[in-house]
Structures are given as C-alpha cells and as structure tokens.
C-alpha positions as CSV (number, residue, x, y, z in Angstrom):
1,X,0.0,0.0,0.0
2,X,1.4,3.4,-1.0
3,X,1.9,5.9,1.8
4,X,1.7,9.7,1.6
5,X,5.4,9.8,2.2
6,X,6.3,8.0,-1.0
7,X,7.9,10.1,-3.6
8,X,8.2,8.6,-7.1
9,X,8.9,9.9,-10.6
10,X,9.4,8.2,-13.9
11,X,11.6,10.2,-16.3
12,X,12.0,9.3,-20.0
13,X,15.4,10.1,-21.6
14,X,15.2,12.5,-24.5
15,X,11.8,13.7,-23.4
16,X,11.9,14.6,-19.7
17,X,15.7,15.2,-19.5
18,X,18.6,15.1,-21.9
19,X,16.2,16.6,-24.4
20,X,18.9,17.6,-26.9
21,X,20.6,14.2,-26.9
22,X,19.6,12.0,-29.9
23,X,21.1,8.9,-28.3
24,X,19.1,9.4,-25.2
25,X,15.9,9.8,-27.3
26,X,16.8,6.7,-29.4
27,X,17.5,4.5,-26.4
28,X,14.3,5.5,-24.5
29,X,15.7,4.8,-21.1
30,X,13.6,5.4,-18.0
31,X,15.2,6.9,-14.9
32,X,13.4,6.8,-11.6
33,X,13.4,9.0,-8.6
34,X,12.3,7.4,-5.3
35,X,12.2,9.0,-1.9
36,X,10.5,10.1,1.3
37,X,8.5,13.4,1.0
38,X,8.9,14.1,4.7
39,X,12.6,13.7,5.1
40,X,13.2,14.9,1.5
41,X,15.7,12.1,0.9
42,X,15.7,10.5,-2.5
43,X,17.6,8.0,-4.7
44,X,17.9,7.9,-8.4
45,X,17.7,4.6,-10.3
46,X,20.0,4.2,-13.4
47,X,21.1,7.8,-13.9
48,X,22.5,8.2,-17.5
49,X,22.6,10.9,-20.1
50,X,21.8,14.4,-18.7
51,X,22.7,13.9,-15.0
52,X,22.6,17.6,-14.3
53,X,19.0,17.7,-15.6
54,X,18.1,14.8,-13.2
55,X,19.6,16.7,-10.3
56,X,17.7,19.8,-11.3
57,X,14.4,17.9,-11.3
58,X,15.2,16.7,-7.8
59,X,16.0,20.2,-6.7
60,X,12.8,21.6,-8.2
61,X,10.8,19.0,-6.3
62,X,12.6,20.0,-3.0
63,X,14.3,16.6,-2.7
64,X,18.0,15.9,-1.8
65,X,20.0,13.1,-3.4
66,X,21.1,10.5,-0.9
67,X,22.1,7.6,-3.2
68,X,22.1,5.9,-6.5
69,X,20.6,2.5,-7.4
70,X,22.1,0.7,-10.4
71,X,19.9,-2.0,-11.9
72,X,22.9,-3.3,-13.9
73,X,26.1,-2.2,-15.5
74,X,25.2,-1.4,-19.1
75,X,26.3,2.1,-20.1
76,X,22.8,3.2,-21.1
77,X,21.9,2.8,-17.4
78,X,25.0,3.9,-15.5
79,X,27.1,5.7,-18.2
80,X,30.3,4.8,-20.1
81,X,31.1,4.1,-23.7
82,X,28.5,2.6,-26.0
83,X,28.5,2.3,-29.8
84,X,31.2,4.9,-30.1
85,X,29.4,7.3,-27.9
86,X,30.3,8.5,-24.4
87,X,27.3,8.5,-22.1
88,X,27.1,10.5,-18.9
89,X,26.3,8.5,-15.8
90,X,27.2,7.7,-12.2
91,X,30.7,9.0,-12.5
92,X,29.6,12.4,-13.6
93,X,26.8,12.5,-11.1
94,X,29.2,11.7,-8.2
95,X,31.5,14.5,-9.4
96,X,28.6,16.9,-8.8
97,X,27.0,15.2,-5.7
98,X,29.1,12.7,-3.8
99,X,27.1,9.7,-2.7
100,X,27.1,5.9,-2.9
101,X,26.0,3.6,-5.8
102,X,24.1,0.6,-4.6
103,X,24.9,-2.6,-6.6
104,X,24.7,-6.3,-6.2
105,X,28.0,-8.0,-5.4
106,X,28.1,-9.8,-8.7
107,X,27.8,-6.5,-10.6
108,X,30.3,-4.4,-8.6
109,X,33.4,-5.1,-10.7
110,X,31.4,-4.6,-13.9
111,X,30.1,-1.3,-12.8
112,X,33.6,-0.1,-11.8
113,X,35.0,-1.2,-15.2
114,X,32.3,0.5,-17.3
115,X,32.0,3.7,-15.2
116,X,35.5,4.1,-13.7
117,X,34.1,4.7,-10.2
118,X,36.1,3.2,-7.3
119,X,35.4,0.8,-4.5
120,X,34.7,3.7,-2.2
121,X,31.9,4.9,-4.4
122,X,30.0,1.6,-4.2
123,X,27.7,0.1,-1.5
124,X,27.8,-3.6,-2.3
125,X,24.7,-5.8,-1.5
126,X,23.7,-9.4,-1.3
127,X,20.4,-10.9,-2.4
128,X,17.6,-10.1,0.1
129,X,19.1,-6.8,1.2
130,X,17.1,-3.6,1.5
131,X,17.9,0.1,2.0
132,X,16.0,2.9,3.7
133,X,15.5,6.2,2.0
134,X,14.2,8.3,4.9
135,X,11.6,5.9,6.2
136,X,10.8,4.4,2.8
137,X,12.0,0.8,2.5
138,X,13.3,-0.4,-0.9
139,X,13.9,-4.2,-1.3
140,X,16.7,-5.2,-3.6
141,X,15.7,-8.2,-5.6
142,X,18.7,-10.0,-7.2
143,X,17.4,-11.0,-10.7
144,X,20.3,-12.3,-12.8
145,X,19.8,-13.2,-16.4
146,X,20.3,-10.1,-18.4
147,X,23.5,-9.6,-16.5
148,X,25.0,-11.5,-13.5
149,X,24.1,-8.9,-10.9
150,X,20.9,-7.4,-12.3
151,X,18.5,-6.2,-9.6
152,X,15.0,-5.0,-9.4
153,X,13.6,-2.6,-6.7
154,X,10.4,-3.3,-4.8
155,X,9.0,-0.4,-2.9
156,X,5.5,0.7,-1.9
157,X,3.6,-1.6,-4.3
158,X,5.9,-0.6,-7.1
159,X,8.5,-2.7,-9.0
160,X,11.3,-0.9,-10.8
161,X,12.6,-3.7,-13.0
162,X,15.6,-2.3,-15.0
163,X,16.1,-4.6,-18.0
164,X,15.0,-7.8,-16.2
165,X,11.3,-7.4,-17.3
166,X,9.5,-5.2,-19.7
167,X,5.8,-4.9,-20.3
168,X,6.4,-6.8,-23.5
169,X,9.4,-9.2,-23.3
170,X,12.4,-9.2,-21.1
171,X,16.1,-8.3,-21.2
172,X,18.3,-10.0,-23.8
173,X,20.1,-13.2,-22.8
174,X,22.5,-13.4,-25.7
175,X,25.0,-10.7,-24.4
176,X,28.2,-11.3,-22.5
177,X,27.4,-12.3,-19.0
178,X,23.8,-13.1,-19.8
179,X,22.2,-16.4,-18.8
180,X,18.9,-17.7,-20.1
181,X,18.5,-20.2,-17.4
182,X,19.1,-17.6,-14.7
183,X,16.5,-15.3,-16.4
184,X,13.9,-18.0,-16.3
185,X,14.4,-18.4,-12.6
186,X,14.4,-14.6,-12.0
187,X,11.1,-14.3,-13.9
188,X,9.3,-17.4,-12.9
189,X,10.5,-17.8,-9.3
190,X,11.9,-14.5,-7.8
191,X,9.4,-12.2,-9.4
192,X,6.6,-14.7,-9.0
193,X,6.5,-13.7,-5.4
194,X,5.6,-10.1,-6.4
195,X,1.9,-9.5,-5.9
196,X,-0.4,-9.1,-9.0
197,X,-1.4,-5.5,-7.9
198,X,2.2,-4.3,-7.8
199,X,2.8,-1.8,-10.7
200,X,5.7,-2.7,-13.0
201,X,8.0,0.1,-14.2
202,X,10.5,-1.1,-16.8
203,X,14.0,0.2,-17.7
204,X,13.0,1.2,-21.3
205,X,9.8,2.4,-23.0
206,X,9.5,-0.5,-25.4
207,X,5.7,-0.5,-25.5
208,X,2.9,2.0,-25.8
209,X,2.3,2.1,-22.1
210,X,4.9,3.1,-19.6
211,X,3.7,0.8,-16.7
212,X,1.3,-2.0,-15.9
213,X,0.3,-4.2,-13.0
214,X,2.2,-7.4,-12.6
215,X,-1.0,-9.3,-12.9
216,X,-1.6,-7.8,-16.4
217,X,2.0,-8.3,-17.3
218,X,1.9,-12.0,-16.4
219,X,-1.3,-12.4,-18.4
220,X,-0.1,-10.5,-21.6
221,X,3.7,-10.9,-21.7
222,X,4.8,-13.9,-23.7
223,X,7.8,-14.5,-21.5
224,X,5.4,-16.0,-18.9
225,X,3.8,-18.4,-21.4
226,X,6.3,-21.3,-21.0
227,X,5.3,-23.7,-18.3
228,X,8.7,-25.2,-17.6
229,X,12.4,-24.3,-17.8
230,X,12.7,-26.7,-20.8
231,X,10.0,-24.8,-22.7
232,X,11.5,-21.5,-21.7
233,X,15.0,-22.5,-23.1
234,X,13.4,-23.8,-26.3
235,X,11.8,-20.4,-26.8
236,X,14.3,-18.0,-25.4
237,X,17.6,-19.8,-25.0
238,X,19.0,-18.3,-28.2
239,X,17.5,-14.8,-27.6
C-alpha cells in the first residue's frame, strides 16, 4: 500500500531530460526518482545521459539526493562508452554530488569497469538486502539473467525492473554475462513472489504504455507463457 510519504517519478530520456541528446531519445531509457517526502531524501535509479538535468528535477521537487541504485552495469543505465558514444552516468553524477552507488555484489566489478568509479563509491549488497530512503524501504531483488548482478527494486507496491522485465518481453540473454536459465528463474521464481497488484515500471519504453500491473503483465507478456524451464529454453535460449 502506497503511503503519503512515498515520492516517485518516472523520467524518460530524450523527453523529460537530456532533451537535446539524440542517443538518449533513441534508447528511450527510464530513470526513476524514489524518496521520502517528509525527510526529503531521494535516490535515483539508473542515472544516465543528462545527469545535471536529473539533479535539477530533484531540486525543483525539493528533494535531496542520498544515493544511486544501479539495476545493472550497461552504459545506457550507468554511463560509459557505448556504440562509439560516451554517455554521462554515475561518475559524472558523483563528481557533482558525492554519494554511494548501490549494486549487487556480482555486478560491482562490472560497474567499476564501465563507469570508472572506485570501491569507495559503491555500496555492495547481497540478495535479500534492503535500504531505507528516509523511512521508505526499498527491497533489492537479485534477478540475474540479463547480467549476472541485475537487480529490481520493490517499494510501496511498485517494482522498478531495469532490463529484467518489460511490459512486453524481457532483457536480452545473448549478451556477454547473460544467462537464459538464470533469467527463467528470476522471472518465474523470484518475481513470481511479487503480488499481482504491484505496478511494474521497466527500464525502457519498449511499449505504448509506460507501466502496468504485474497481474496484467503476467497475463499478456509472452515470457510468462512457458510452463517449464525446458519450454523456456526452447523459446528464449537463443534470444
């Protein structure tokens, strides 16, 4: 159940920030702001592209940045070099506003390699950990598959899923470090515990709608159609 303290914003790259960046518009990444309206503490999920724009939005809302949540290490989510382009991300954000980047342990070295942040910039977590932003609790769900340390964030009836799960489809499993079997277990076991009335917010706008309940997603999304791991691997093992 959502409380009055819960602060939440979904920002689309190339539209709500980084408006002059054609790569940001092409990639259609979502960045999320999550916080406590009473304490004014907030974290940003997957800051990439116009990091100063993101901080300006927080400031306009009267919120103070107290941390960064990284769903996974790919440059369109945390910054770095991609397709010959340099993308702003956590390193540039930390230069402006020193804080910690919360990552799963299996993703820590990958985030450091891609973004060039150091050990002291990271808060390394294990599956099942949670953090508090003010008095708002965010559960960190380790959901490997797209990358070894991918994580989703469960807070106040909301699931911010990064590239683990979209409204249509899921993250690719044919990239370095991807694992189709791990993705099956993340979707069909870990996320199976998330209630149907939880609202899914994905890492990209790959569909007409920007969010949907988990119940609707399970009903409509083809990644939930296989009834066994064997069926899943036949359909998605070469994705």
